[in-house]
N, C-alpha and C positions, 0 to 999 in steps of 0.2 A: 504493500500500500504506500509506504513512505517514498519508495523509489519513484513511483509514478507521480506522486504529488510534487516532489522536488523537481523532477524532470519537467513537468508541465509549467511550474512557476518560474524556472530559471533557464528555459530553453532560449536558444538564439533566435528562434522563429516566433518569439512571444509577441502577441498582439494585444494591446491594452486599449480599452474603450471606456468612456464615462457616460453614464446615463443619469438623468434626474428622475428619481422614482419616489412616489408617495408611499412612505413607510409609516407604520404605526409602531407604538411601543411594544405591542404583542409580536410584530414581525421581528423586531430586534431581540426580544426576549427568547424567541424560539429559534433564532438563527445560530448556525455554527459555520465556521469557515470550511468545513468538510463538505458542506452542501454545494450543489451545482444549481445554476439558474438557466432556464431555457427561454430564450428571446429570439423570435423570428426563426425558429428551427435551428438555432445555434446554441451550443452548450458552453456556458461560461463558469468560471470560478470567481468568487468575489475576492478582490484584493484589498479594498479599503472602502469603508462606509463613513461618510460625513453626515451623521444624523442630526437633524434639527427638528424638534417636536413642532408640529403644526405647519411645517414647510416641506418643500420638496427636498429630498436628501440626494446628495451627490454620491453615486456609487461607482467605484472603479472596478471594472471587470476584466478578466483575462480569458481570451478565447482558448477553450480547451482543445 
């Protein structure tokens, strides 16, 4: 598991994108960085979340 995780995060072909996403406190509470996110049929890993309650959160994603 860790080999795949490290390889994905530190690959030379790494593609990073940022989205503004409406997150709730429950979303943050239930989230783990081991989760993947599916957006437009592409699977991403979350790299960073800039959570601001009541506002759109800036989420940095890595294309898996």
